[in-house]
C-alpha positions in Angstrom: 7.0 -7.2 5.5 8.2 -4.1 3.5 5.6 -2.4 1.5 6.2 0.0 -1.4 3.7 2.6 -2.6 3.2 4.6 -5.8 0.7 7.3 -6.6 -0.7 7.4 -10.2 1.4 10.5 -11.0 4.7 9.0 -9.7 7.1 7.0 -11.8 8.9 5.0 -9.1 7.9 3.0 -6.1 8.8 4.2 -2.6 9.4 2.1 0.5 6.7 3.3 3.0 6.3 2.8 6.8 3.2 1.3 8.3 2.3 4.6 9.9 2.5 6.4 6.6 0.5 3.7 4.8 -2.3 4.1 7.4 -2.3 7.9 6.7 -2.4 7.2 2.9 -5.4 4.9 3.4 -7.2 7.4 5.5 -6.6 10.1 2.9 -7.9 7.9 0.1 -11.0 6.4 1.8 -11.7 8.6 4.8 -12.0 7.2 8.3 -14.0 4.0 7.3 -12.3 0.8 8.1 -8.6 1.8 7.8 -7.2 -1.1 9.7 -9.4 -3.6 7.8 -8.2 -2.2 4.4 -4.6 -2.4 5.6 -5.0 -6.0 6.6 -6.5 -6.8 3.2 -3.6 -5.0 1.4 -1.1 -7.0 3.4 -2.8 -10.3 2.6 -3.2 -9.6 -1.1 0.4 -8.3 -1.7 1.8 -11.4 0.0 0.5 -13.3 -3.1 2.4 -10.9 -5.4 -0.6 -8.7 -6.3 -0.5 -4.9 -6.7 -3.5 -3.3 -4.9 -4.9 0.1 -5.7 -6.7 2.2 -3.1 -7.8 5.4 -4.6 -4.9 6.9 -6.5 -2.2 4.9 -4.6 -0.9 1.5 -5.4 0.7 -0.9 -2.9 3.1 -3.9 -3.5 5.5 -6.0 -1.5 9.2 -5.3 -1.8 10.8 -7.9 -4.0 13.8 -9.7 -2.5 16.8 -9.6 -4.8 19.2 -12.5 -5.2 
């Protein structure tokens, strides 16, 4: 699964690695349940939703064609 992220101040989506996504989540929520939040994000974006965590949004990369 390829995940894109976008902070509120950014205009375009960026393809982001799992390692970087975990860092973003940690920055946004602290060290609470980072892995649990990541699992929730993955499940929700599979359904086509855009999920916000703090000032960052997450979505699945759309397949073209």
